[in-house]
C-alpha positions in Angstrom: 0.0 0.0 0.0 1.4 3.4 -0.9 1.8 6.2 1.6 -1.0 8.7 1.8 -0.3 11.8 -0.2 -2.3 15.0 -0.6 -1.2 16.0 -4.2 -2.4 15.2 -7.7 -5.3 12.8 -7.0 -5.7 12.3 -10.8 -2.2 10.8 -10.9 -3.1 8.5 -7.9 -6.1 7.3 -9.8 -4.0 6.3 -12.8 -1.6 4.5 -10.5 -4.5 2.6 -9.0 -5.7 1.4 -12.3 -2.2 0.4 -13.4 -1.6 -1.5 -10.2 -4.9 -3.4 -10.6 -4.0 -4.1 -14.3 -7.2 -2.4 -15.5 -6.8 -0.6 -18.8 -8.8 2.6 -19.3 -8.7 2.5 -23.1 -7.9 -1.0 -24.5 -10.8 -3.1 -23.5 -13.9 -1.0 -24.0 -14.9 -1.3 -20.4 -17.7 0.8 -19.0 -17.1 2.5 -15.6 -19.9 3.6 -13.3 -19.4 5.8 -10.3 -21.7 5.2 -7.3 -22.7 8.8 -6.9 -24.5 9.9 -3.7 -23.9 13.6 -4.3 -21.7 14.0 -1.3 -18.2 15.6 -1.6 -16.4 12.3 -1.8 -18.3 10.8 -4.7 -18.6 14.2 -6.4 -14.8 14.4 -6.4 -14.4 10.9 -7.7 -16.9 11.5 -10.5 -15.1 14.7 -11.4 -11.8 12.9 -11.6 -13.2 10.0 -13.6 -14.8 12.5 -16.0 -11.5 14.1 -16.7 -9.9 10.7 -17.4 -12.8 9.6 -19.6 -12.2 12.7 -21.8 -8.5 11.9 -22.0 -8.8 8.1 -22.6 -12.2 8.0 -24.3 -13.9 5.3 -22.1 -17.6 5.2 -21.4 -18.5 6.7 -18.0 -21.8 6.4 -16.2 -23.2 7.2 -12.7 -25.6 5.5 -10.4 -27.6 7.3 -7.7 -29.8 5.6 -5.1 -32.4 7.7 -3.3 -33.1 6.1 0.1 -36.0 8.3 1.2 -34.9 8.2 4.9 -34.4 12.0 5.2 -36.8 14.9 4.6 -38.5 15.1 1.2 -36.9 18.5 0.5 -33.4 17.2 1.3 -33.8 14.1 -0.8 -35.2 16.1 -3.8 -32.3 18.6 -3.5 -29.8 15.8 -3.5 -31.3 14.1 -6.6 -31.5 17.4 -8.4 -27.9 18.1 -7.7 -26.6 14.7 -9.0 -28.8 15.0 -12.2 -27.6 18.5 -12.9 -24.0 17.6 -12.3 -24.2 14.7 -14.8 -26.3 16.6 -17.3 -23.7 19.4 -17.4 -21.0 16.9 -18.2 -23.0 14.6 -20.5 -22.7 11.7 -18.1 -25.4 9.0 -18.3 -27.0 8.5 -14.9 -29.2 5.8 -13.5 -31.2 7.0 -10.5 -33.3 4.6 -8.5 -35.6 5.5 -5.6 -36.5 3.2 -2.8 -40.2 3.3 -1.8 -41.0 5.5 1.2 -40.9 3.3 4.3 -39.0 0.5 2.5 -35.9 0.7 4.7 -38.0 1.0 7.9 -39.6 -2.3 7.0 -36.3 -3.9 6.3 -35.0 -2.7 9.6 -37.8 -4.5 11.4 -37.2 -7.6 9.3 -33.4 -7.8 9.4 -32.7 -6.1 12.7 -29.8 -4.1 11.2 -28.7 -0.6 11.7 -30.1 2.0 9.3 -26.8 2.6 7.5 -26.3 -1.1 7.1 -29.8 -1.6 5.7 -29.2 1.3 3.3 -25.8 -0.1 2.2 -27.4 -3.6 1.6 -30.1 -2.1 -0.7 -27.5 0.1 -2.6 -25.3 -2.9 -3.3 -28.3 -5.0 -4.3 -29.1 -2.3 -6.9 -25.5 -2.2 -8.1 -25.4 -6.0 -8.5 -28.7 -5.9 -10.4 -27.3 -3.3 -12.8 -24.1 -5.3 -13.2 -26.2 -8.3 -14.2 -28.2 -6.2 -16.6 -24.9 -5.0 -18.3 -25.1 -1.4 -17.2 -21.4 -1.3 -16.5 -18.3 -3.5 -16.1 -16.8 -1.8 -13.1 -18.5 0.1 -10.2 -16.4 2.7 -8.3 -17.1 3.8 -4.8 -15.5 6.9 -3.1 -14.0 5.3 0.0 -10.9 7.3 0.8 -7.9 7.2 3.2 -9.8 8.6 6.2 -12.5 6.0 5.7 -9.8 3.3 5.7 -8.2 4.6 8.9 -11.6 4.7 10.7 -12.3 1.1 9.6 -9.0 -0.1 11.0 -9.3 1.8 14.3 -12.8 0.4 14.9 -11.6 -3.1 14.1 -8.8 -2.7 16.6 -11.4 -1.9 19.3 -13.4 -4.9 18.2 -10.3 -7.2 18.6 -9.8 -8.0 14.9 -6.9 -10.2 13.9 -4.3 -9.9 11.2 -6.7 -10.1 8.2 -9.3 -7.8 9.8 -6.6 -5.1 10.1 -5.9 -5.0 6.3 -8.4 -2.3 5.9 -10.9 -1.7 3.2 -10.1 -3.9 0.1 -9.0 -1.9 -3.0 -10.9 -4.3 -5.2 -13.8 -6.6 -4.5 -15.2 -8.4 -7.5 -16.4 -5.7 -9.9 -16.3 -3.0 -7.1 -13.3 -0.7 -7.2 -12.1 1.8 -4.5 -9.5 3.9 -6.2 -9.3 6.7 -3.6 -7.9 4.7 -0.6 -4.6 6.5 -0.9 -6.2 10.0 -1.2 -7.2 12.0 1.9 -10.5 13.6 2.6 -8.8 17.0 2.7 -7.3 16.5 -0.8 -10.8 15.7 -2.2 -12.3 18.8 -0.5 -9.4 20.9 -2.0 -10.1 19.5 -5.5 -13.7 20.5 -5.3 -12.8 24.0 -4.0 -10.4 24.5 -6.9 -13.2 23.8 -9.3 -15.7 25.9 -7.4 -17.8 22.9 -6.4 -19.3 21.5 -3.2 -21.1 18.3 -2.5 -24.5 17.9 -1.0 -24.5 17.9 2.8 -26.1 14.9 4.4 -27.9 15.8 7.6 -27.5 12.3 8.9 -23.7 12.9 9.1 -24.4 14.7 12.4 -26.3 11.8 14.0 -24.2 10.6 16.9 -26.2 7.3 17.1 -24.2 6.2 14.1 -20.9 4.7 15.1 -18.9 6.2 12.2 -20.3 9.7 13.0 -19.3 9.3 16.7 -15.7 8.5 15.5 -15.5 11.4 13.1 -17.0 14.0 15.4 -15.6 12.9 18.8 -12.8 10.4 18.7 -10.9 11.6 15.6 -10.8 15.3 16.9 -9.5 13.9 20.2 -6.8 11.9 18.5 -5.8 14.9 16.3 -5.4 16.9 19.4 -3.7 14.4 21.7 -1.9 12.1 19.3 -1.0 14.3 16.3 0.7 11.5 14.4 -2.0 8.9 14.7 -3.0 9.1 11.0 0.4 8.3 9.6 0.8 5.6 12.3 -2.4 3.9 11.1 -1.3 4.2 7.5 2.0 2.5 8.4 0.1 -0.2 10.3 -2.2 -0.9 7.3 0.8 -1.1 5.0 2.7 -3.5 7.3 -0.4 -5.7 8.0 -1.1 -6.1 4.2 2.5 -7.0 3.6 2.5 -9.5 6.5 -0.8 -11.0 5.3 0.4 -11.5 1.8 3.6 -13.1 3.0 1.7 -15.4 5.3 -0.7 -16.4 2.6 1.9 -17.0 -0.1 3.3 -20.2 1.4 0.1 -22.0 2.3 -1.6 -21.3 -1.0 1.2 -22.5 -3.1 2.4 -25.5 -1.1 -0.3 -26.7 1.2 -3.7 -26.2 -0.3 -4.6 -28.6 -3.1 -7.6 -28.6 -5.4 -10.2 -31.4 -5.4 -13.0 -32.2 -7.7 -16.3 -30.2 -7.8 -14.5 -27.0 -6.8 -13.4 -28.1 -3.4 -9.9 -27.6 -1.8 -8.1 -29.7 0.8 -5.1 -29.9 3.0 -3.3 -33.2 3.7 -3.0 -34.1 7.4 0.7 -34.8 7.3 1.3 -31.2 5.9 -1.1 -29.7 8.4 0.7 -31.3 11.3 3.9 -29.6 10.3 2.5 -26.0 10.3 2.9 -23.5 13.0 -0.2 -21.9 14.6 -0.1 -18.7 12.6 0.4 -20.7 9.4 -2.6 -22.8 10.2 -4.7 -19.6 10.6 -3.5 -18.6 7.1 -4.4 -21.9 5.6 -7.9 -21.9 6.9 -8.4 -18.2 5.9 -7.0 -18.8 2.4 -9.2 -21.9 1.9 -12.3 -20.0 2.9 -11.3 -17.0 0.8 -10.9 -19.2 -2.3 -14.5 -20.5 -2.0 -16.5 -17.5 -0.8 -17.6 -14.5 -2.9 -18.7 -10.9 -2.3 -19.1 -9.5 1.2 -18.8 -13.0 2.7 -15.3 -13.2 1.3 -14.4 -9.7 2.5 -15.5 -10.3 6.1 -14.3 -13.7 7.1 -14.5 -14.0 10.9 -11.1 -14.3 12.5 -12.7 -15.9 15.5 -14.0 -18.7 13.3 -10.6 -19.0 11.6 -8.8 -19.3 15.0 -11.4 -21.7 16.4 -11.2 -24.0 13.3 -7.4 -23.9 13.1 -7.1 -24.8 16.8 -9.7 -27.5 16.9 -10.1 -29.3 13.6 -12.4 -32.3 14.1 -15.8 -33.5 12.8 -17.7 -31.2 10.5 -18.2 -27.4 10.5 -20.0 -24.9 8.3 -19.1 -21.3 7.5 -21.3 -19.2 5.2 -22.3 -22.3 3.3 -18.7 -23.7 3.1 -18.6 -27.2 4.5 -15.4 -28.2 6.4 -15.0 -31.9 7.0 -12.0 -33.4 8.8 -11.0 -36.9 7.9 -8.1 -39.0 9.1 -6.0 -38.2 6.0 -7.2 -34.7 4.9 -9.2 -31.6 5.7 -11.7 -30.9 3.0 -13.3 -27.5 2.3 -16.4 -27.8 0.0 -17.9 -24.7 -1.7 -21.6 -23.9 -1.1 -22.6 -24.8 -4.7 -20.9 -28.2 -4.7 -22.4 -29.4 -1.4 -25.8 -27.9 -1.5 -27.1 -26.4 -4.8 -25.1 -28.1 -7.5 -26.6 -26.1 -10.2 -27.3 -22.4 -10.9 -30.9 -22.4 -12.0 -33.8 -20.0 -12.7 -37.2 -20.7 -14.0 -40.7 -19.3 -14.0 -43.5 -20.0 -11.5 -46.2 -18.8 -13.8 -49.2 -20.5 -12.3 -50.2 -22.6 -9.3 -48.7 -26.0 -9.2 -45.8 -28.2 -8.0 -42.3 -27.1 -8.9 -39.1 -29.1 -8.3 -35.7 -27.5 -8.1 -32.2 -28.7 -7.0 -32.8 -28.9 -3.2 -36.6 -29.0 -2.8 -40.1 -29.0 -4.1 -42.4 -26.0 -3.8 -46.2 -26.3 -4.1 -47.7 -22.9 -5.1 -51.5 -22.5 -4.5 -53.9 -19.7 -4.2 -56.3 -21.5 -2.0 -56.1 -21.6 1.8 -55.8 -25.4 2.2 -52.3 -26.3 3.3 -50.5 -29.3 1.6 -50.3 -31.8 4.4 -47.1 -33.2 2.9 -45.2 -29.9 3.0 -42.4 -29.3 5.5 -42.9 -25.5 5.4 -45.7 -23.2 4.8 -45.0 -19.7 3.6 -47.5 -17.0 2.9 -46.6 -14.2 0.4 -49.2 -11.4 0.5 -47.7 -9.0 -2.1 -46.5 -11.4 -4.8 -47.9 -11.2 -8.3 -47.5 -14.2 -10.7 -45.3 -14.9 -12.5 -42.6 -15.5 -9.9 -39.1 -16.7 -10.5 -37.6 -19.6 -8.6 -33.8 -19.5 -8.7 -30.6 -20.1 -6.8 -29.4 -17.6 -4.2 -27.1 -14.9 -5.6 -24.8 -12.4 -4.0 -26.8 -9.2 -3.3 -30.0 -11.0 -2.5 -31.8 -9.9 0.7 -31.6 -12.9 3.0 -34.9 -12.3 4.8 -38.5 -12.8 4.0 -41.6 -12.7 6.2 -39.5 -11.5 9.2 -37.5 -14.7 9.2 -33.8 -14.2 8.5 -31.8 -16.9 6.8 -28.6 -17.4 8.8 -25.4 -16.5 6.9 -24.3 -20.1 7.0 -27.4 -21.1 5.1 -27.5 -18.4 2.4 -25.8 -20.3 -0.4 -27.8 -23.5 0.5 -31.0 -21.6 -0.3 -33.3 -21.1 -3.2 -35.1 -17.8 -3.8 -38.6 -17.0 -4.9 -38.8 -13.5 -6.3 -40.6 -11.2 -8.6 -39.3 -8.2 -10.5 -39.5 -6.0 -7.4 -37.3 -8.3 -5.3 -37.1 -11.4 -3.1 -40.4 -12.7 -1.7 -39.3 -15.8 0.1 -36.0 -17.7 0.8 -36.3 -21.5 0.8 -33.5 -23.3 2.6 -32.7 -26.8 1.4 -31.9 -29.9 3.4 -28.3 -30.2 4.6 -28.1 -33.8 5.7 -27.1 -36.4 3.2 -27.1 -40.0 4.2 -25.1 -42.8 2.6 -28.3 -44.8 2.0 -29.3 -44.1 -1.6 -32.9 -44.9 -0.8 -33.0 -42.0 1.6 -31.0 -39.6 -0.5 -33.9 -37.8 -2.2 -35.8 -37.6 1.1 -32.9 -35.9 2.8 -32.0 -33.6 -0.1 -35.5 -32.3 -0.8 -37.8 -30.2 1.3 -41.4 -29.7 0.5 -42.9 -26.2 0.6 -46.5 -24.9 0.5 -46.9 -21.3 -0.6 -50.1 -19.3 -0.5 -50.1 -16.5 -3.1 -52.5 -13.7 -2.5 -52.3 -11.6 -5.7 -53.7 -8.1 -6.3 -56.7 -9.7 -8.0 -57.5 -12.0 -5.0 -57.5 -15.7 -4.8 
C-alpha cells in the first residue's frame, strides 16, 4: 500500500488502475461511479470524467435515493446529481426506494439504518451489473475511511486479516481513492468551485462512524498528532504480512479437489505453525467465498477452526470436513445447490428444483405433505424460482436466513425483489434410498395476488 499523499489525485487514480491491471482504453470497459452527491463521490466522478475525456472510455453514474431524510433534502440531492451529470454529459441511472421501505427492512433484518441502506444500494449495483449497465462500479472510500475502519476493528479485537483495511478491489467493485485523503478531495472541489451535498444524517451521533468522526478523531488529532500516519503504516505492514503469510500455504499446502473443493493433507497440516494454520484456513475460505462473505471472514472462526479441527463445520455455506488423512473445504454450490438455476413460476402447481419442491397454491388449504408453509401477501405471478445470488436480501416474512445457510437456499422473487427464501436440506445419508428424502424439502406457498384468490 502506498503512503497517503495530498497531491495530484488524478495521478493517484492512474496509479491505482495500473496496479490493478485495469486498462482505461484498451478493453472498451464501461465504468460507473456510485454517486451519492456527497463531496467524496462528487470528487471521484469529477476525476473520472477528466480521465474519460483523456482516454475516451464510457463513464456512467448510479444514484440511489433512500428516502430516509426529509422530502426536501432528498429532492435537492437528486436534483444536484442529475444536474452535475447533465452538465458533463454523463449517463446516470437513478433509483428511488419506496418510502418506508428501509424502515420495513430494519424491522425484518434487525440491522442498523446505515447497514440496511448499504445492503439495498449494493443490491441495486449488483442488479445493474447483471443487466450489463457497466463493467466496473467505483465507490469513493478514501484514506480517512480506511483509517476509521481499521481503528474500529482494533477496538473490536480483529486479527491480522481484519486489520488489512478496506479492500481496494472486491469483485467488480473498485475503490481507487484509498490513498487519497478527505482534505485532498475537498481541496479538489474547492479548486473547481464545487461543493457536494451535505447529508444531515452525518451529524447523527447514534451512528458509530459519526461518533468516531465527530468525537474520537478530533481527540486523536489533538492528543496524538501522528495517529493518521501511524495507522497508515500499520495498514501497509499488515497487508505485507498477510500477503507473506498467505503465499506459502496457498502454493504449497492447499490442493484442489473435484467439484471446486480444496483440501489440506493431514501430514502437511501437522507440520504447520499456529499462525500458518490460521493462514491456511483463511486462504481456503477466501478461495471459496464471494462478495461480502469473502471480505469479512471471521477471525474468531478461523482461529477456532485452526485450533480445533475435528468433525464437521459450516461457515457461510462452506462445509469443512475433517478426515483421518485430509481436511476438505467444499464450496456452497458443490455441497448444496449443485446447479445455478432460474425458471418461471407462472401458475399454481408443483415445482421441483435442486434442493426442494415448492407447491404454489392460491387456496387456503395447506399441503399436508409440505415441510414448510410460507404466505406471500404481495406477490404477483409470474414469480421466479432461482438459486441464491450475492446481493439478495436474505430475509422474508420477518424470518432471517442465517449467513451459513444463504448459499444453500433457493429464492422466490418477482421483478421487485425477493419474496421468500427457501433453505434446502443439509443432511445427506449414505443410504441411496433415503437420498432424495434428505436432499429435498417440500414447501407450500399461499399466493395472495392483487386480484385476489
